[in-house]
N, C-alpha and C positions, 0 to 999 in steps of 0.2 A: 429586463435583460434581453430585450429584443435585439439590440445591437450584437450581442454575443451569439445569438442563435444563427446569425448569418455565417458564423465560422464553423458550424457543425460540419464534420466531414460528410461527403456525399454518401458514403456507404452507410453511415449512421443515420443520415436523413431518410434514406429509403427504409431503414428498419423502423424508425419512429413514426413515419407517416406525416403528411403535410399539415395536419391539424394539431400536432403535438406541441406543447409548450416546454417540453423537456430540453435542457441545455447540456447535452453530453458532448464534451469537447475533446479535441486532440491534446494529449499531454504535451506535445511539442509546443503548441501555442501557449499553454498555461505556464510551463516552466521557463520558456524563452522570454515571455513578456514580464514575468514576475521575478526575473533573475536578480534584479537590483533591489528588490524589497527586502528589508530586514524582517522577514516574516516566514512562516512555515506553512506549507499545505498539509493539513491533517489527512493522513491516509489510514482508513479504517478497514480492518479485516472482520467483517460480520459473520463469524462462524455460525452464529445463530441469527437468522435474518430479522427477528423481532426488534432488534436494536436500530434498524435502518431508519424508521420514521422519526425517532427521537433525534438522531444525528442530523437528519435533513431539516427538522424544525429549528434546531439551533443554528445551522448554517444559513437558513433563510432569514432568521431574525438578525443575525450578526453580519449579513451580507458577505459571506465567506465562501471561497472556493474550497471544495473538499474532494477527496478521492475515495473510492471504494475498491478494495482489492482482495484477492485471495491468492495464496501460494499454490504451488503444484501439489503439495501434500494435502492442503485444505480442499482443493477443488480441481483435481485433475480430470482426465478423460473418464475415469470411473467414478467421479464424484468425490474422490479423496476421503478424508475422515469426517467431512461435514455433510457428505451426500449431495454436494452442489457441483454439477458439471458446469463447464464454461457457459453453455447456452442457458442453463437454468439460473445461474448467478446473474448474468446480464439482464435477463428478462425479469428477474425478481427486483433488481435495483430500479429498472425502468418502470415497472408496474407500481412500485411504491412512489416514485417521483410523480407519476401521473395521478395516482389516487390522492396524494397529499398535496398536490399542486406545488411541487417544489420547483422553483423557477431559477435558482442560483446555478452557476456553472459547476460541473463536476466531471471527473474522469473515471473510467473504469480501468484499473491497473492490474496487469498480470505480474504478481510479485513472485520472486524466487522461482523463475523457470530454471530449475536446478539441473545441472549436468555434473555428476560426480566423477565421470571419466569419459574419455573420448572414444569408447567402443562404438562400433556401428549400431549396435542394438540400442544403447542409451541415447545416442545422438538421434536416431530415427524416431525414438519415442518423444524426444524433445521437439522435433520438427512437427510431429503429428499434433502435439498439444498446442504448439504455437499456431498452427494452421486453424485448429478448432477455436482458439481464442480470437483470432482475427475474424473468423467467420461469425462468431457469437456477438462481436461488437466491442471488444476491448480496445482501448485507445491509447494505451501506454504499456510498456513492457520492461521487465527486469530480467536480464540473463545473468544467472548466478553460476559461474564456473569457478568460484573462489576456492573450492576444495582441491583444485588442480594446481600443479606448479605454474609459475607465472607465464611461461611461454605457451603452455597448453591452455591456460585461461584465455589468453589473447586469441589463440587460434579458434577456440570454441566460440567465443563471442563473434569473431569475424564471420564464421560460417553461418551462425544463426541470425546475426544482425541483418543479413541480406534481405530476408523476408520483411523485416520491420522497416528497413530503409526504403524498400520498394513501395510500401504503403504510406510512408511519410510520418509514421507515429514516433513518439518519443522513446528513447532508449535509456535504461538505467543499467549500470554494470556494477560488479561487486569485487571488492579487493579486501578480503578479510572480513569476518563477521563474528559476532558473539556466538559462541557455541553453547547451546542450552545445557545447563548443568555443569559446564566445564570451567574450572577456575584457571586464571592466568593464561587464557588464550592469547596468542601473540597479537599485539596491537598493530594496526596498519601504520606504516612509516611513510615519511615524505619521499624517501628514495624509491620505495616500491611504487608509490603513486606516480612518480615521474616516469619510471620505466614502463609501467602498465599503460598509461595514457599515451606515451610516445609510441609504444608498440602498436596500439590501436590506430593512432593517427597515421602511421606508416602504411597501414592497411585500409586507410580511408574510412575508418570507423570513428565517429565523433559523438560520444554519448553526452546527454544533457545532465545526467545525474550519476553520482558515484556513491555507492554504499560502502562504508568502512566499519572497522572495529575500533572504536575509541574508548573501550572499557565498559560499555553498557552490558546488560544481561537480558536474555530473553525470558519471557514469562514473569511470574510473580517473584518479588524479592521476599526472602525469608525474614522473619521478625528479627530486627537488630542488624540485618545485613546492610553494609555500607554501599552507597552508590558511588562508583569511582569512574566518572566520565572525564576524560582528559580534554578539557576545553582548549587549552593552548595548542596541543597537538592537532586538534580538530581544525583550529584556525590556520595553522601552518599548511595542513593538507589542502584546505579550501583554497588558499592563495596559490598553491602550486597547481591545483586542478583547474583554476580559472585560466591559467596560461594555455590550456588546451581546449578552451571553449566550454567547459563544464559550467552549467548554471548554478549548481549547488550540490551539497552532500545530503545523504540520507541517513537518518538516525533510527536505528533499531532499538528495541528494549526500552520503550518509554513507560510501559505499565509499571507502576510503583515508583517512578522517578518523581521526586518532589517538584511541585509546580515552580518553586523558586529557581530550580536548575533548568527545568523545561523552558522557562522564560528567557534564559540566557542563550539557548542553543542557536537561535537565529543570528546572534551577534558573531558567531564563530563559523557561519557558512552553512548551517543546516537549512535546507529549503523544502524538505519533505520529511515528515515525522510519522513513522509507522506505529500504529497502535492496534494490537490484536487481542492479547489476553484480557485487557480491561473490559472489552465488550463481551467477552465470554463470561467474565465475572459478573457483569451487570445482568446478563441474561439468566445466569444461574440463580442470582438473588431473587429473580421474579418468577422463576418456574414453580409450578405446584410442588409442595414439599414431598409428596409421595413419589413424584417423578424424579426429583433430585435424589431421593433415597435409592431408587432403582438404579440410577446412573452411577452413584457412588459404589453401590454393591457390585455392579458390573466391573467397574474400574478395579476394585479390590480383588475380585475373583480372577480377573484376567491380568492383574499386575500391570495395568496400563495407566497412563495419565488420563484424567477424566475427559480431556478434550477428545479422545478417541471414542468416547461414548456418543458424541454428537450425531454421527451418521447412523449408528446402531439404533438410536432412539428418535431418529428424525421424524417419523410418522407421529409419534406422541408429542414431540416438541411443536410440530406444525399445528397440532389440534388443541393446544392449550386454551383454556377459557379466555374470553375477552378481558376479564378483570386482570388476568396475568399479563396479557399483551399490553394493556394500558399501563400497568406498573413498570414493565420493562421500558416502554416508550418514554415514560417520565424520567426514569433513572438515566437512560441513555442521553436524553435531552440535557439534563443537568451536568453530566460529565462532559458532554460535547461542548457546552457553553464554556466550561472552565478551561478546557484544553484549547479551544479556538481563541479564547482571550489570551491565554498564556503564550500561544503560538504567534500572537500579534496578527492574526488573520482577519480581524474585523475590518470590513470594507474592502477586502481583497477582490471581491467580485466586481465592484464598481471600478476599482483601479485597473483590473484586467480589461474591462470593456473600454475604458478611456484609452488605454495603450493600444488595443487592437484597432480602434478607430484612427488613432494618430499614425499607426504604421501603414495604413492603407492609402 
């Protein structure tokens, strides 16, 4: 992957050092050059970092591009509910890449930089987080103002995107998203898509990725619960988004989605697939039983989803025995191989290198 390392952004190169073999790329290069591939970049939210080596091992073997990401709630300025600040998260991913000799290209993505309203306080908070993520070494960004009316969504994206555009990194925007635990959330429409992207284009904002709500669900599916992803609608939105230069769509809610459906998503324009809860489930399955019992008890006592126990018990999670980390590593490796294969991502690293060379 020597050819790809020549494309490492200068700010990242300084962070890595001259002797590093790590290939942390700009998301703009990745998604622009792979836009015509009927394949999906697997984006992983490692709320518990022990899953990272297994994901890297699978990507190395399958010659696949991957993304590592955290949302604002998972890893904000205060560490979010996982206890990982932007600086800690990036340094953790890079450290694993160095230690396990991971040579395939990857990006570090700031997912769901969420702005619920345009108040000065919330906007200033979003700016501070964005600046911290840029400083830490994130190379791709998702501004999520989808909770706001369309015109406010456009204006919030315009204001925040200036920092990202100045640095040249990739931009993902959001128009409707699956609401955790909420049934019948409105699906994104083709008409909304056109209005949203046209409004951004008028303000000289041209995102590479668009996240939508196509009927998926966040988190774990309940036993017997149906998966209702509207593939035809997804394809229609993709075709409309392409008219505005969008490379592809983003799929949320993949945990629990059958692989037979996952495998079809690329055909309908999905180019980035976010997987979060799955890696949490994998980590939980490998944690010491006594620790998991403590975390479950905390969740019951506080009436919170168990994901919120991650930061509370971070010290204990970080210090689990080697046999448990090895178990988590192996389980994450198997899951990652299955999803990378279903995403048709095998060989995407070499294809990216070839296209980068041809573009020069």
